[in-house]
OpenMM code with the backbone's topology and positions (N, CA, C; nanometers):
from openmm import Vec3, app, unit

residues = "MET SER LYS ILE GLN THR GLY THR ALA ALA PRO VAL PHE ALA LEU ALA GLY VAL ASP GLY GLN LYS HIS SER LEU PRO ASP ALA LEU LYS LYS GLY PRO VAL LEU ALA ALA PHE PHE LYS VAL SER CYS PRO VAL CYS GLN PHE THR PHE PRO PHE LEU GLU ARG ILE TYR GLU ASN TYR GLY ASP GLY LYS VAL SER PHE TRP GLY VAL SER GLN ASP ASN VAL HIS ASP THR ARG GLU PHE LEU ASP GLU TYR GLY VAL LYS PHE PRO THR LEU ILE ASP ALA ASP GLY TYR GLN VAL THR LYS GLN TYR ARG LEU THR ASN VAL PRO THR ILE PHE LEU ILE GLN PRO ASP GLY LYS VAL HIS THR ALA SER VAL GLY PHE ALA LYS ASN ASP LEU GLU THR ILE ALA ALA GLU ILE ALA LYS ALA SER GLY LYS THR PRO GLN ALA LEU PHE ARG ASN GLY GLU LYS VAL PRO GLU TYR ARG PRO GLY".split()
positions = [
    Vec3(4.0107, 2.2494, 4.0999),
    Vec3(4.1212, 2.1618, 4.0650),
    Vec3(4.0674, 2.0203, 4.0467),
    Vec3(4.1505, 1.9345, 3.9908),
    Vec3(4.1137, 1.7952, 3.9694),
    Vec3(4.2355, 1.7094, 3.9965),
    Vec3(4.2107, 1.5917, 4.0430),
    Vec3(4.3203, 1.4974, 4.0616),
    Vec3(4.3496, 1.4232, 3.9306),
    Vec3(4.2659, 1.4439, 3.8305),
    Vec3(4.2869, 1.3832, 3.6991),
    Vec3(4.3833, 1.4733, 3.6231),
    Vec3(4.5007, 1.4244, 3.5993),
    Vec3(4.6066, 1.5054, 3.5393),
    Vec3(4.6427, 1.4541, 3.4005),
    Vec3(4.7190, 1.5333, 3.3301),
    Vec3(4.7688, 1.4969, 3.1983),
    Vec3(4.8410, 1.3620, 3.2061),
    Vec3(4.8105, 1.2753, 3.1094),
    Vec3(4.8750, 1.1449, 3.1012),
    Vec3(4.8038, 1.0344, 3.1765),
    Vec3(4.7045, 1.0680, 3.2589),
    Vec3(4.6302, 0.9659, 3.3320),
    Vec3(4.5034, 0.9286, 3.2557),
    Vec3(4.4487, 0.8137, 3.2904),
    Vec3(4.3262, 0.7681, 3.2251),
    Vec3(4.2081, 0.8524, 3.2715),
    Vec3(4.1268, 0.8938, 3.1767),
    Vec3(4.0057, 0.9697, 3.2093),
    Vec3(3.8991, 0.8724, 3.2584),
    Vec3(3.8308, 0.9049, 3.3668),
    Vec3(3.7210, 0.8184, 3.4106),
    Vec3(3.6141, 0.8050, 3.3017),
    Vec3(3.5658, 0.6853, 3.2845),
    Vec3(3.4659, 0.6549, 3.1827),
    Vec3(3.3287, 0.6984, 3.2343),
    Vec3(3.2473, 0.7564, 3.1459),
    Vec3(3.1136, 0.7983, 3.1860),
    Vec3(3.0197, 0.8015, 3.0662),
    Vec3(2.8905, 0.8073, 3.0986),
    Vec3(2.7860, 0.8275, 2.9996),
    Vec3(2.6814, 0.9179, 3.0632),
    Vec3(2.6381, 1.0175, 2.9893),
    Vec3(2.5383, 1.1129, 3.0375),
    Vec3(2.4409, 1.1468, 2.9254),
    Vec3(2.3231, 1.1890, 2.9649),
    Vec3(2.2265, 1.2387, 2.8671),
    Vec3(2.2568, 1.3848, 2.8373),
    Vec3(2.2321, 1.4226, 2.7141),
    Vec3(2.2502, 1.5612, 2.6740),
    Vec3(2.1237, 1.6411, 2.6948),
    Vec3(2.1320, 1.7712, 2.6717),
    Vec3(2.0134, 1.8556, 2.6815),
    Vec3(1.9081, 1.8117, 2.5796),
    Vec3(1.9525, 1.7405, 2.4760),
    Vec3(1.8613, 1.6883, 2.3748),
    Vec3(1.8000, 1.5541, 2.4154),
    Vec3(1.8385, 1.5013, 2.5316),
    Vec3(1.7861, 1.3741, 2.5801),
    Vec3(1.8629, 1.2529, 2.5326),
    Vec3(1.9536, 1.2706, 2.4368),
    Vec3(2.0321, 1.1579, 2.3857),
    Vec3(2.1453, 1.1234, 2.4815),
    Vec3(2.1751, 0.9933, 2.4905),
    Vec3(2.2834, 0.9446, 2.5760),
    Vec3(2.4158, 0.9589, 2.5013),
    Vec3(2.5163, 1.0055, 2.5713),
    Vec3(2.6511, 1.0207, 2.5149),
    Vec3(2.7480, 0.9438, 2.6038),
    Vec3(2.8301, 0.8613, 2.5416),
    Vec3(2.9226, 0.7742, 2.6140),
    Vec3(3.0662, 0.8085, 2.5755),
    Vec3(3.1510, 0.8254, 2.6754),
    Vec3(3.2919, 0.8556, 2.6478),
    Vec3(3.3577, 0.7455, 2.5644),
    Vec3(3.3436, 0.6169, 2.6004),
    Vec3(3.4081, 0.5139, 2.5170),
    Vec3(3.3622, 0.5169, 2.3707),
    Vec3(3.2330, 0.5398, 2.3475),
    Vec3(3.1840, 0.5465, 2.2094),
    Vec3(3.2432, 0.6661, 2.1360),
    Vec3(3.2483, 0.7811, 2.2016),
    Vec3(3.3027, 0.9016, 2.1380),
    Vec3(3.4512, 0.8854, 2.1068),
    Vec3(3.5253, 0.8195, 2.1948),
    Vec3(3.6698, 0.8023, 2.1740),
    Vec3(3.7010, 0.7132, 2.0544),
    Vec3(3.6040, 0.6339, 2.0117),
    Vec3(3.6243, 0.5513, 1.8912),
    Vec3(3.6380, 0.6381, 1.7666),
    Vec3(3.5776, 0.7589, 1.7693),
    Vec3(3.5842, 0.8517, 1.6557),
    Vec3(3.7089, 0.9378, 1.6597),
    Vec3(3.7572, 0.9673, 1.7827),
    Vec3(3.8709, 1.0571, 1.7973),
    Vec3(3.8711, 1.1202, 1.9355),
    Vec3(3.9478, 1.2276, 1.9519),
    Vec3(3.9579, 1.2933, 2.0822),
    Vec3(3.8237, 1.3512, 2.1288),
    Vec3(3.8141, 1.3734, 2.2606),
    Vec3(3.6955, 1.4336, 2.3214),
    Vec3(3.7393, 1.5534, 2.4043),
    Vec3(3.6743, 1.6662, 2.3817),
    Vec3(3.6917, 1.7829, 2.4676),
    Vec3(3.5706, 1.7841, 2.5603),
    Vec3(3.5951, 1.7771, 2.6906),
    Vec3(3.4884, 1.7816, 2.7906),
    Vec3(3.5128, 1.9023, 2.8799),
    Vec3(3.4179, 1.9957, 2.8792),
    Vec3(3.4309, 2.1206, 2.9550),
    Vec3(3.3211, 2.1261, 3.0611),
    Vec3(3.3599, 2.1085, 3.1860),
    Vec3(3.2674, 2.1109, 3.2986),
    Vec3(3.2393, 2.2546, 3.3391),
    Vec3(3.1105, 2.2834, 3.3712),
    Vec3(3.0745, 2.4209, 3.4046),
    Vec3(2.9475, 2.4288, 3.4877),
    Vec3(2.9268, 2.5462, 3.5453),
    Vec3(2.8022, 2.5847, 3.6108),
    Vec3(2.7547, 2.7127, 3.5439),
    Vec3(2.6247, 2.7244, 3.5235),
    Vec3(2.5724, 2.8403, 3.4516),
    Vec3(2.5967, 2.9714, 3.5265),
    Vec3(2.6057, 2.9666, 3.6590),
    Vec3(2.6244, 3.0880, 3.7392),
    Vec3(2.7708, 3.1309, 3.7514),
    Vec3(2.8618, 3.0544, 3.6961),
    Vec3(3.0055, 3.0813, 3.7086),
    Vec3(3.0498, 3.1876, 3.6075),
    Vec3(3.0976, 3.3042, 3.6557),
    Vec3(3.1397, 3.4102, 3.5629),
    Vec3(3.2561, 3.3694, 3.4723),
    Vec3(3.3472, 3.2870, 3.5222),
    Vec3(3.4606, 3.2442, 3.4398),
    Vec3(3.4127, 3.1460, 3.3324),
    Vec3(3.3134, 3.0657, 3.3637),
    Vec3(3.2532, 2.9774, 3.2628),
    Vec3(3.1869, 3.0612, 3.1539),
    Vec3(3.1157, 3.1638, 3.1953),
    Vec3(3.0486, 3.2528, 3.1004),
    Vec3(3.1502, 3.3199, 3.0082),
    Vec3(3.2671, 3.3527, 3.0602),
    Vec3(3.3727, 3.4143, 2.9807),
    Vec3(3.4377, 3.3125, 2.8862),
    Vec3(3.4563, 3.1889, 2.9337),
    Vec3(3.5318, 3.0872, 2.8610),
    Vec3(3.4535, 3.0216, 2.7480),
    Vec3(3.3259, 2.9965, 2.7684),
    Vec3(3.2511, 2.9159, 2.6722),
    Vec3(3.2415, 2.9756, 2.5317),
    Vec3(3.2312, 3.1064, 2.5143),
    Vec3(3.2352, 3.1570, 2.3759),
    Vec3(3.3663, 3.1237, 2.3030),
    Vec3(3.4771, 3.1157, 2.3753),
    Vec3(3.6038, 3.0771, 2.3118),
    Vec3(3.6030, 2.9283, 2.2770),
    Vec3(3.5431, 2.8458, 2.3626),
    Vec3(3.5288, 2.7041, 2.3292),
    Vec3(3.4397, 2.6875, 2.2057),
    Vec3(3.3372, 2.7701, 2.1959),
    Vec3(3.2498, 2.7666, 2.0780),
    Vec3(3.3296, 2.8016, 1.9517),
    Vec3(3.4220, 2.8956, 1.9620),
    Vec3(3.5072, 2.9286, 1.8461),
    Vec3(3.5871, 2.8064, 1.8013),
    Vec3(3.6418, 2.7340, 1.8989),
    Vec3(3.7183, 2.6133, 1.8651),
    Vec3(3.6258, 2.5150, 1.7935),
    Vec3(3.5062, 2.4978, 1.8461),
    Vec3(3.4082, 2.4077, 1.7862),
    Vec3(3.3734, 2.4523, 1.6434),
    Vec3(3.3490, 2.5808, 1.6249),
    Vec3(3.3150, 2.6314, 1.4917),
    Vec3(3.4286, 2.6091, 1.3926),
    Vec3(3.5531, 2.6224, 1.4387),
    Vec3(3.6679, 2.6046, 1.3500),
    Vec3(3.6967, 2.4582, 1.3176),
    Vec3(3.6766, 2.3674, 1.4145),
    Vec3(3.7245, 2.2305, 1.3976),
    Vec3(3.6207, 2.1224, 1.4259),
    Vec3(3.4990, 2.1587, 1.4600),
    Vec3(3.3974, 2.0599, 1.4937),
    Vec3(3.3429, 1.9916, 1.3703),
    Vec3(3.4061, 1.8842, 1.3298),
    Vec3(3.3684, 1.8180, 1.2049),
    Vec3(3.3380, 1.6697, 1.2226),
    Vec3(3.3240, 1.6251, 1.3445),
    Vec3(3.2956, 1.4839, 1.3660),
    Vec3(3.4158, 1.4005, 1.4044),
    Vec3(3.5356, 1.4499, 1.3803),
    Vec3(3.6546, 1.3747, 1.4197),
    Vec3(3.6896, 1.3982, 1.5661),
    Vec3(3.6404, 1.5071, 1.6213),
    Vec3(3.6609, 1.5417, 1.7622),
    Vec3(3.5235, 1.5680, 1.8222),
    Vec3(3.4961, 1.5071, 1.9370),
    Vec3(3.3700, 1.5317, 2.0068),
    Vec3(3.3886, 1.6468, 2.1038),
    Vec3(3.2958, 1.7402, 2.1025),
    Vec3(3.2948, 1.8549, 2.1932),
    Vec3(3.1765, 1.8370, 2.2869),
    Vec3(3.2014, 1.8428, 2.4162),
    Vec3(3.0946, 1.8312, 2.5141),
    Vec3(3.1098, 1.9354, 2.6225),
    Vec3(3.0053, 2.0105, 2.6462),
    Vec3(2.9934, 2.0826, 2.7710),
    Vec3(2.9358, 1.9831, 2.8696),
    Vec3(2.9765, 1.9911, 2.9950),
    Vec3(2.9204, 1.9043, 3.0990),
    Vec3(2.8672, 1.9973, 3.2072),
    Vec3(2.7354, 2.0149, 3.2050),
    Vec3(2.6702, 2.1115, 3.2932),
    Vec3(2.6368, 2.0515, 3.4291),
    Vec3(2.6604, 2.1303, 3.5318),
    Vec3(2.6237, 2.0913, 3.6671),
    Vec3(2.4874, 2.1499, 3.7052),
    Vec3(2.4103, 2.1898, 3.6057),
    Vec3(2.2788, 2.2499, 3.6269),
    Vec3(2.1721, 2.1708, 3.5522),
    Vec3(2.0464, 2.2057, 3.5758),
    Vec3(1.9358, 2.1346, 3.5113),
    Vec3(1.9264, 2.1724, 3.3628),
    Vec3(1.8446, 2.0982, 3.2906),
    Vec3(1.8318, 2.1168, 3.1464),
    Vec3(1.7830, 2.2580, 3.1127),
    Vec3(1.6818, 2.3057, 3.1820),
    Vec3(1.6255, 2.4386, 3.1531),
    Vec3(1.7314, 2.5477, 3.1667),
    Vec3(1.8005, 2.5516, 3.2806),
    Vec3(1.9018, 2.6548, 3.3032),
    Vec3(2.0190, 2.6404, 3.2063),
    Vec3(2.0531, 2.5170, 3.1754),
    Vec3(2.1633, 2.4922, 3.0816),
    Vec3(2.1275, 2.5435, 2.9421),
    Vec3(2.0068, 2.5176, 2.8970),
    Vec3(1.9643, 2.5680, 2.7655),
    Vec3(1.9700, 2.7206, 2.7606),
    Vec3(1.9271, 2.7859, 2.8674),
    Vec3(1.9341, 2.9326, 2.8721),
    Vec3(2.0786, 2.9806, 2.8613),
    Vec3(2.1695, 2.9137, 2.9316),
    Vec3(2.3123, 2.9469, 2.9256),
    Vec3(2.3639, 2.9313, 2.7820),
    Vec3(2.3325, 2.8180, 2.7199),
    Vec3(2.3802, 2.7915, 2.5834),
    Vec3(2.3286, 2.8972, 2.4863),
    Vec3(2.2027, 2.9340, 2.4992),
    Vec3(2.1455, 3.0377, 2.4129),
    Vec3(2.2123, 3.1726, 2.4369),
    Vec3(2.2276, 3.2085, 2.5640),
    Vec3(2.2842, 3.3397, 2.5974),
    Vec3(2.4272, 3.3559, 2.5487),
    Vec3(2.5064, 3.2482, 2.5555),
    Vec3(2.6487, 3.2587, 2.5198),
    Vec3(2.6793, 3.2005, 2.3818),
    Vec3(2.5768, 3.1660, 2.3056),
    Vec3(2.5952, 3.1228, 2.1677),
    Vec3(2.6643, 2.9891, 2.1517),
    Vec3(2.6454, 2.8993, 2.2469),
    Vec3(2.7126, 2.7693, 2.2441),
    Vec3(2.6249, 2.6696, 2.1696),
    Vec3(2.6829, 2.6078, 2.0669),
    Vec3(2.6084, 2.5140, 1.9840),
    Vec3(2.6570, 2.3697, 1.9966),
    Vec3(2.7724, 2.3492, 2.0595),
    Vec3(2.8199, 2.2109, 2.0706),
    Vec3(2.7382, 2.1347, 2.1749),
    Vec3(2.7329, 2.0016, 2.1628),
    Vec3(2.6514, 1.9208, 2.2537),
    Vec3(2.6891, 1.9445, 2.3998),
    Vec3(2.5856, 1.9460, 2.4822),
    Vec3(2.6068, 1.9672, 2.6250),
    Vec3(2.5320, 1.8599, 2.7027),
    Vec3(2.6031, 1.8008, 2.7976),
    Vec3(2.5517, 1.6917, 2.8790),
    Vec3(2.5145, 1.7446, 3.0170),
    Vec3(2.4270, 1.6734, 3.0851),
    Vec3(2.3775, 1.7172, 3.2152),
    Vec3(2.4288, 1.6242, 3.3253),
    Vec3(2.4988, 1.6826, 3.4221),
    Vec3(2.5527, 1.6095, 3.5373),
    Vec3(2.4968, 1.6688, 3.6671),
    Vec3(2.3715, 1.7135, 3.6634),
    Vec3(2.3135, 1.7859, 3.7766),
    Vec3(2.2673, 1.6955, 3.8906),
    Vec3(2.2230, 1.5763, 3.8612),
    Vec3(2.1633, 1.4893, 3.9624),
    Vec3(2.2716, 1.4162, 4.0416),
    Vec3(2.3196, 1.4799, 4.1472),
    Vec3(2.4220, 1.4187, 4.2312),
    Vec3(2.5647, 1.4380, 4.1839),
    Vec3(2.5825, 1.5020, 4.0697),
    Vec3(2.7172, 1.5331, 4.0174),
    Vec3(2.8077, 1.4097, 4.0091),
    Vec3(2.7531, 1.2994, 3.9591),
    Vec3(2.8295, 1.1745, 3.9574),
    Vec3(2.9590, 1.1840, 3.8769),
    Vec3(2.9527, 1.2433, 3.7580),
    Vec3(3.0733, 1.2521, 3.6748),
    Vec3(3.1695, 1.3555, 3.7321),
    Vec3(3.1161, 1.4665, 3.7796),
    Vec3(3.2002, 1.5675, 3.8456),
    Vec3(3.2781, 1.5040, 3.9599),
    Vec3(3.2121, 1.4205, 4.0367),
    Vec3(3.2786, 1.3513, 4.1484),
    Vec3(3.3828, 1.2526, 4.0975),
    Vec3(3.3520, 1.1800, 3.9879),
    Vec3(3.4500, 1.0877, 3.9302),
    Vec3(3.5780, 1.1622, 3.8922),
    Vec3(3.5605, 1.2825, 3.8395),
    Vec3(3.6750, 1.3617, 3.7956),
    Vec3(3.7363, 1.4432, 3.9096),
    Vec3(3.6759, 1.4333, 4.0270),
    Vec3(3.7231, 1.4986, 4.1495),
    Vec3(3.7470, 1.6487, 4.1299),
    Vec3(3.6458, 1.7136, 4.0719),
    Vec3(3.6563, 1.8565, 4.0441),
    Vec3(3.6174, 1.9395, 4.1659),
    Vec3(3.6890, 2.0474, 4.1843),
    Vec3(3.6539, 2.1444, 4.2883),
    Vec3(3.6293, 2.2824, 4.2294),
    Vec3(3.6668, 2.3030, 4.1033),
    Vec3(3.6509, 2.4326, 4.0373),
    Vec3(3.5985, 2.4138, 3.8959),
    Vec3(3.5224, 2.5123, 3.8505),
    Vec3(3.4806, 2.5177, 3.7108),
    Vec3(3.5122, 2.6564, 3.6585),
    Vec3(3.5358, 2.6703, 3.5294),
    Vec3(3.5374, 2.5602, 3.4349),
    Vec3(3.6630, 2.4749, 3.4498),
    Vec3(3.6462, 2.3479, 3.4225),
    Vec3(3.7589, 2.2564, 3.4087),
    Vec3(3.7411, 2.1873, 3.2753),
    Vec3(3.8467, 2.1908, 3.1960),
    Vec3(3.8408, 2.1413, 3.0585),
    Vec3(3.9427, 2.0295, 3.0413),
    Vec3(3.8971, 1.9206, 2.9823),
    Vec3(3.9849, 1.8077, 2.9538),
    Vec3(3.9831, 1.7809, 2.8041),
    Vec3(4.1010, 1.7585, 2.7475),
    Vec3(4.1122, 1.7053, 2.6123),
    Vec3(4.1597, 1.5620, 2.6295),
    Vec3(4.0733, 1.4689, 2.5928),
    Vec3(4.0986, 1.3267, 2.6138),
    Vec3(4.1293, 1.2629, 2.4791),
    Vec3(4.2423, 1.1949, 2.4721),
    Vec3(4.2850, 1.1311, 2.3478),
    Vec3(4.2110, 0.9994, 2.3263),
    Vec3(4.2089, 0.9469, 2.2029),
    Vec3(4.1366, 0.8229, 2.1737),
    Vec3(4.1802, 0.7025, 2.2584),
    Vec3(4.3015, 0.7064, 2.3138),
    Vec3(4.3449, 0.5964, 2.4012),
    Vec3(4.2878, 0.6092, 2.5426),
    Vec3(4.2077, 0.7139, 2.5660),
    Vec3(4.1441, 0.7330, 2.6960),
    Vec3(4.2253, 0.8137, 2.7950),
    Vec3(4.3434, 0.8572, 2.7536),
    Vec3(4.4281, 0.9355, 2.8450),
    Vec3(4.4069, 1.0853, 2.8247),
    Vec3(4.4199, 1.1576, 2.9335),
    Vec3(4.4040, 1.3023, 2.9302),
    Vec3(4.5278, 1.3646, 2.8677),
    Vec3(4.5074, 1.4394, 2.7613),
    Vec3(4.6171, 1.5108, 2.6964),
    Vec3(4.6384, 1.6457, 2.7634),
    Vec3(4.5290, 1.7158, 2.7919),
    Vec3(4.5352, 1.8480, 2.8543),
    Vec3(4.4259, 1.8566, 2.9595),
    Vec3(4.4618, 1.9101, 3.0760),
    Vec3(4.3654, 1.9388, 3.1824),
    Vec3(4.3855, 2.0846, 3.2202),
    Vec3(4.2779, 2.1625, 3.2140),
    Vec3(4.2879, 2.3060, 3.2376),
    Vec3(4.1771, 2.3504, 3.3321),
    Vec3(4.2138, 2.4299, 3.4325),
    Vec3(4.1177, 2.4800, 3.5299),
    Vec3(4.1096, 2.6313, 3.5187),
    Vec3(3.9868, 2.6835, 3.5194),
    Vec3(3.9679, 2.8274, 3.5043),
    Vec3(3.9821, 2.8647, 3.3573),
    Vec3(4.0095, 2.9923, 3.3331),
    Vec3(4.0383, 3.0376, 3.1979),
    Vec3(4.1889, 3.0538, 3.1879),
    Vec3(4.2521, 2.9730, 3.1040),
    Vec3(4.3960, 2.9811, 3.0822),
    Vec3(4.4189, 2.9953, 2.9320),
    Vec3(4.4576, 3.1144, 2.8912),
    Vec3(4.4737, 3.1459, 2.7501),
    Vec3(4.5659, 3.0464, 2.6795),
    Vec3(4.6814, 3.0174, 2.7389),
    Vec3(4.7766, 2.9247, 2.6767),
    Vec3(4.7182, 2.7848, 2.6633),
    Vec3(4.6445, 2.7396, 2.7655),
    Vec3(4.5831, 2.6072, 2.7576),
    Vec3(4.4821, 2.6000, 2.6438),
    Vec3(4.4004, 2.7043, 2.6279),
    Vec3(4.3024, 2.7038, 2.5189),
    Vec3(4.3699, 2.7044, 2.3829),
    Vec3(4.4813, 2.7770, 2.3710),
    Vec3(4.5550, 2.7759, 2.2445),
    Vec3(4.6134, 2.6374, 2.2165),
    Vec3(4.6631, 2.5705, 2.3199),
    Vec3(4.7158, 2.4350, 2.3057),
    Vec3(4.6055, 2.3392, 2.2641),
    Vec3(4.4900, 2.3494, 2.3309),
    Vec3(4.3757, 2.2641, 2.2986),
    Vec3(4.3320, 2.2878, 2.1540),
    Vec3(4.3219, 2.4129, 2.1131),
    Vec3(4.2816, 2.4454, 1.9763),
    Vec3(4.3792, 2.3854, 1.8755),
    Vec3(4.5087, 2.3952, 1.9021),
    Vec3(4.6095, 2.3403, 1.8107),
    Vec3(4.5994, 2.1878, 1.8020),
    Vec3(4.5773, 2.1226, 1.9156),
    Vec3(4.5645, 1.9763, 1.9153),
    Vec3(4.4393, 1.9322, 1.8404),
    Vec3(4.3314, 2.0052, 1.8591),
    Vec3(4.2064, 1.9710, 1.7901),
    Vec3(4.2193, 1.9965, 1.6398),
    Vec3(4.2875, 2.1044, 1.6024),
    Vec3(4.3115, 2.1306, 1.4602),
    Vec3(4.3890, 2.0148, 1.3981),
    Vec3(4.4915, 1.9704, 1.4682),
    Vec3(4.5736, 1.8593, 1.4208),
    Vec3(4.4885, 1.7326, 1.4058),
    Vec3(4.4083, 1.7005, 1.5071),
    Vec3(4.3243, 1.5809, 1.5030),
    Vec3(4.2194, 1.5899, 1.3922),
    Vec3(4.1757, 1.7117, 1.3621),
    Vec3(4.0749, 1.7329, 1.2579),
    Vec3(4.1363, 1.7387, 1.1186),
    Vec3(4.2694, 1.7495, 1.1133),
    Vec3(4.3361, 1.7611, 0.9839),
    Vec3(4.3178, 1.8976, 0.9208),
    Vec3(4.2926, 1.9987, 1.0033),
    Vec3(4.2707, 2.1338, 0.9536),
    Vec3(4.3861, 2.2250, 0.9920),
    Vec3(4.4011, 2.3318, 0.9150),
    Vec3(4.5040, 2.4310, 0.9437),
    Vec3(4.4669, 2.5079, 1.0694),
    Vec3(4.5586, 2.5176, 1.1662),
    Vec3(4.5284, 2.5933, 1.2882),
    Vec3(4.4979, 2.7392, 1.2563),
    Vec3(4.3991, 2.7935, 1.3269),
    Vec3(4.3604, 2.9332, 1.3129),
    Vec3(4.3779, 3.0019, 1.4480),
    Vec3(4.3990, 3.1316, 1.4419),
    Vec3(4.4114, 3.2073, 1.5665),
    Vec3(4.2805, 3.1984, 1.6434),
    Vec3(4.2896, 3.1669, 1.7714),
    Vec3(4.1710, 3.1574, 1.8556),
    Vec3(4.1259, 3.2952, 1.9022),
    Vec3(4.2214, 3.3787, 1.9336),
    Vec3(4.1903, 3.5114, 1.9854),
    Vec3(4.2105, 3.6137, 1.8749),
    Vec3(4.1167, 3.7049, 1.8632),
    Vec3(4.1155, 3.8015, 1.7544),
    Vec3(4.1949, 3.9260, 1.7898),
    Vec3(4.2478, 3.9908, 1.6850),
    Vec3(4.3201, 4.1166, 1.7044),
    Vec3(4.2293, 4.2161, 1.7752),
    Vec3(4.2849, 4.2828, 1.8726),
    Vec3(4.2107, 4.3851, 1.9446),
    Vec3(4.1302, 4.3338, 2.0633),
    Vec3(4.1152, 4.2012, 2.0748),
    Vec3(4.0441, 4.1471, 2.1911),
    Vec3(4.1323, 4.1594, 2.3152),
    Vec3(4.0742, 4.2053, 2.4211),
    Vec3(4.1472, 4.2123, 2.5480),
    Vec3(4.1197, 4.0811, 2.6215),
    Vec3(4.2166, 3.9912, 2.6145),
    Vec3(4.2013, 3.8584, 2.6726),
    Vec3(4.3101, 3.8394, 2.7783),
    Vec3(4.2692, 3.8163, 2.9039),
    Vec3(4.3685, 3.7957, 3.0089),
    Vec3(4.4408, 3.6628, 2.9900),
    Vec3(4.5568, 3.6524, 3.0467),
    Vec3(4.6306, 3.5265, 3.0420),
    Vec3(4.5611, 3.4182, 3.1245),
    Vec3(4.5019, 3.4599, 3.2374),
    Vec3(4.4416, 3.3625, 3.3274),
    Vec3(4.3322, 3.4268, 3.4122),
    Vec3(4.2275, 3.3515, 3.4355),
    Vec3(4.1241, 3.3855, 3.5326),
    Vec3(4.0945, 3.2594, 3.6109),
    Vec3(4.1081, 3.2631, 3.7418),
    Vec3(4.0827, 3.1420, 3.8204),
    Vec3(3.9354, 3.1028, 3.8165),
    Vec3(3.9099, 2.9729, 3.8214),
    Vec3(3.7737, 2.9213, 3.8224),
    Vec3(3.7218, 2.9061, 3.9632),
] * unit.nanometer
topology = app.Topology()
chain = topology.addChain("A")
for resn in residues:
    res = topology.addResidue(resn, chain)
    for name in ("N", "CA", "C"):
        topology.addAtom(name, app.Element.getBySymbol(name[0]), res)
């Protein structure tokens, strides 16, 4: 869970990515909304959720919305996770003391935030929540100016919720 709720200001942060580049929330918000998905590589619910986040990125990741994984693990383990689950969106590292995780007061992963350009949290989701991901996908489609697409495919067995 997080004490950062919908409608509140998201704590400002900057972290290096697995690529070594620095990423800053204020800079990203100048372009548009930011999706920040906190995770641990050993978390089974994170492993289940991230391929769906990648689908959102593939459908709408065009530069108007920033997509960030925020890993609580080291660069090596994070890269292995990204490769194994087919995640291509930028991923930041919060392993050294979990400073950003602490700012966001997280107790569970995955925790996903959709942060609007004004710095306020539009959506905060803990665990795997099918409805929350559909809401996030629709908001990102709108921000990207693209037609919303179904996130979940016909025949996929997708639970409504899995706790993180």
